[in-house]
Residue, then its C-alpha position, 0 to 999 in steps of 0.5 A: m800162292d805168292h811164289s816170290r814170297v815163298l822163294d824169298t823165305l826159302v833163300r833167307n832161311l836156308e843155312g847152306m847151299a842146295y844145288r843141282c849139277l851135271h854128272d860131268a868133269h866140272w860138276t857143272m851147276v844147273f841150279v844153285s841156291q842163294g846160300c852159295r854166297e854165304l858159303t863161298g863168297h861167290e854169287a850163285h850165277e857164277f857157278v850155273g851153266t857151262d859158260s859159268t865163270t867158275s866151277w865147284e871143281t875149281i874151288t874144291h881143295p885139290d887133295d880132296r877132288q879124287r876122293i870126292r869123285a870116287t865116293i860119288e861115282e860109287a854111290i851112283a853105281a850103287r844107286r844110293r845117297f852119299t855124304l862127304q866132307y871136304r875142303i873148299f876155297c872161298r872167294s876171299g881165299e879162306m878155306k872151309w870144310v863143308s858137308e855134302h849130302g846128295v843123290a843122283i837122279e834123272d831130271e825132267a829130260g831123263n838125264l842123270v843129274i846130282e842134287g844135294f845140299i852143302e853146308d859149312i862144317t868148318s867150326r864143327r871140324t875145328t871143334l873135333e880136331a881141338l878135342e883130339q889135341a888136348e884134354m884141357r882144351y877139350r874140357h874148355i870146349f866141352e863146357h862152352a861149346s854152342e853144340g851139344i856134346f855127349q858120351s854115351t854107352r852101348d846100352g843107352h845111358y849118358l856118361a857125360a853131357n855138356p851144358a849146351l846139350a842140356r839146354l837143347y833137351g830142356y834140362a837145367s844142367a847136364d847132371e839133371l839130363i844124365a840122371d833123368l834121361a836114362d834110356i836113350d832108346r825109348r825116352l829120346y827118339v820119336q821114331a821107334g828103332r832110331r837108336d838101333d839105326f844109330l848103333r848099327q851105323i856106328e858099330m859098322t863104320g866106327e862113326v855116324s855122320n849127320f845122323e838126323s832124327e826127331v827127338f823129344r825135349r823134356d817138356g814133350s815138345r819136339l825138335w830135329i837134331s843132327e848127330n855126329a859121333h864116333t867110338v872111343h877105344d883105349a890103348h888096347g882097342n877096348f870100347i870105352c864109349y860113344e862120343g859125339t856132338v848134337q846140333d839143332i837143325s830144326e830151322r834147317k828142316q823147316a827151310e828144307e820143308h819150305l824148299r820141298l813145298l816150293a819144289m812141289v808147287f813149282s813142278n806141279s803148277n798148271e801155269a808155266i813158270i820161268v825164273t831169270d837172274a838179275d841180268n834177265r838170263i833164264v835159270a829155271t823153268n818148270p814142266a808146265f813151261t815145257e808143255l806150253t812152249g815145247y822148249l826143254p830147260e836145256d834149250v833156254i837156260g842161260r838165255n834171255p826170255r826174248i827168244l820166246s817172243a813172237g815179235n809182234t808185241p808192241r814195243e810200248v808194252f815192254t816199255e810199260m812192263w819194265e817201268s812197272l817192274r822198276r816202280n812197283g816190283a810187279w807187272q802183268g799183261e798180255l804178250w805174244d810168244r812163239r812155241k818151239n814149233g813156230e806157232a805164235y800164241p797170246k799169253w797172260l804173263s805175271i812178273s814179280l821181282v825178288r830183291d836181296e837184303q840191300g834191295q838189289v834185284r836178284n831174280h825175276i819170276g814170271s808165270f804165264i798161261d796160254i790165253s788163245e782159247l780165251k781170246a777166241t771165245q772173246e772174239r766169238i762173243r764180240h762177233l755174236a754181239h755185232h752179227d745176226t746169228l742166222t744170216n751172219l749179217p751185221n745186226r741192229f747194234s752193229l748197223l748203227e755203228k757202221l751208219e755213224q761211220a758212213v755218215a761221218f765219211c760222207r759228210r767229210k767228203q761231201m758225198q751222198l749216202a742212200l739208205m734202203l729198208i727192205d722187207l719181204d712179201r709173202f714171208k709170213t705165209i711161207n714161214d707159217t705154212l712150211g715152218h720156221h726152218a723154211g723161213d730161215e732158209l729163205l732169210v739166209e738165201v736173201a742175205r746171200r743175194l743181197l751181199g752178191t748185189v752190192r759193192e764190198s764197201d756197201i753195208v748190208a744188215r738184218l734188223g730182225g724178222d724179214e727186215f733188211v737194211v742196205a746202206l750205199p755210201g758215196i753214191g753219185s746220184p739218187d738214180d744210182a740208188a734207184h738202179l741198185a734197188d731195181k737190181i735188188a728187187r729182181e734178184i730177190s724176186l727170183p724163185y727159191l728152192i725151199s724144202g724141195q719146193e719152189q717158192r717166191t717172194s718179192p721185196s718192198i724197198g724204201i729209200c732215203l738219202f743223206p743229206d737230202d732227207g736229213 
C-alpha cells in the first residue's frame, strides 16, 4: 500500500481535527491531524509536544475551560466517551464553536491519553440561536438552510421538514417527505432500535447531540446523518414536539473509515514506520518501530531521526538521499542505525514526501526493515562462491581473481611470483579403502598444514579433488620457492591419524615462475 497516498487522502478529506493528547494541565497534543489548520488557523505542529508554541488550553475560551475539564474528568472516571461543545479562538482572533467527541484510552506504553475528533459547529450554533430569537428569522432559515431541519412527534411522524431535509432523503418536496415517511422507526433507520435510542436520550436529557445513524433514502440507497435535536414545550411545560437538524456526514464517515484503515495499517505493519514534519522532527512512530529499535515513541517524538544513526553511513549516501527526495519525492536505500541498546544494524529505508496543496513539504514518511539476516545470508553466499566448502580455502574462481591481483602487483613492483601445483600420492587408495569421510579428513588436514607452512601474504587454494595450488608473490629467487617446496613436502609427508589409523601420503609438486615462465 502507498502509505503517503492514503495519508494524503485522509488529510484532504477529513472535515475537522483528529487528535491524541496527554491527560495534563495543557492537554498537550501528541498527534494532531492536518484539519487543525482549517479549524484554528494554526499548523498542526504548533500544538504537538511539550515544547509546542501553543496549546489547546490557551486557545479555548476562558469561560469554557472549567466546564470542559470537569466533563472530561467525569467521563474518564466513568470510563465512557464524552461529547462537548465550546468556544475557541483562532489565530486570526475569530471565535468558533466546536464540537469535541473523545475517549480516554491507554496508549502503546500504557499511559492514559485522550483521543478524539473536533469539528467546527459555529454555523450550526448560529442557526440554533437564530431560531430561538425570532419566528420570522427561524422561518427564513428553516426554508433556506443547507442542513435538514425537522419537527417530529414521539410516535415517529414528521410535523415539519425543510427543503434541505427533503433533498437529503431523496424527496422532491418537504410535503412529499411528510406524507410518505410516516413511520420514522421502521422506514428511516437502517439499524433496528435506533429510533428507541434517540427517544431514550432525548427524553432523559431533553436533547440529543451529534446522534449519528445510517439511514435509507427514498430510493433505498444509504447515507450517514448526524442529528441534533431537543424537546419543545409550551409555556406550561407540556410537550409539543422534537425539533432538530440533520447533517449529511457520509463524507466524514468515509474519511473516518480511511483514518481507521490507516491506523490499522500503521499499527499492524511489520515494517517500522516513522513520520516527521516539514522540519524533519519525528511526530509519529508505529509499534514495529519500537520492536525493531527499542525506542518508545516518547523517546523520539520531536527529535531528528539522526538520533537513530549508527554514524558509519557514508555522508555521500545522505547527500544522494536528500537530492532524490528533492527531485523525485522519494528515495530508498541502505543505512546503518543503532538500536537503543547500542547494537548497530543495517536497514533498508524507503522515504516518501507528503506535500500540501501549494506543493510545500508537510511530512516525510519512512518505512524500514532490519536487513541484518539478509546481509549475513548474502555474505555466506559470497563466501561459498569463493571458497571450497570442505577446506574453506579459496576455490578455483577465487584463485583466478587472487592470481590476477598478485601478478599485477609483481609486474608493477618488478618482482617474481612462484606458482606450485600440488597433488597427493595415495589419496585415491585412502579414499577408496577407508571411505570418502577419511579422504575428506585427509584433505582438511593437508589444507591446515599448507596454511601453516606459507606466509600470510601467500595464496593457498584447492582446485578440486586432491589438487592444491600455492602462489608465492614477491619471492627473492627461484631457490626460495624450492626451499618452501621442500618444507611443504616434509610437512605433508608426516603421518596422519585418519579414522583411528595412521596414514601417509606425499605430495607431487610442480613449480613455475613469473615472469620467467610466462
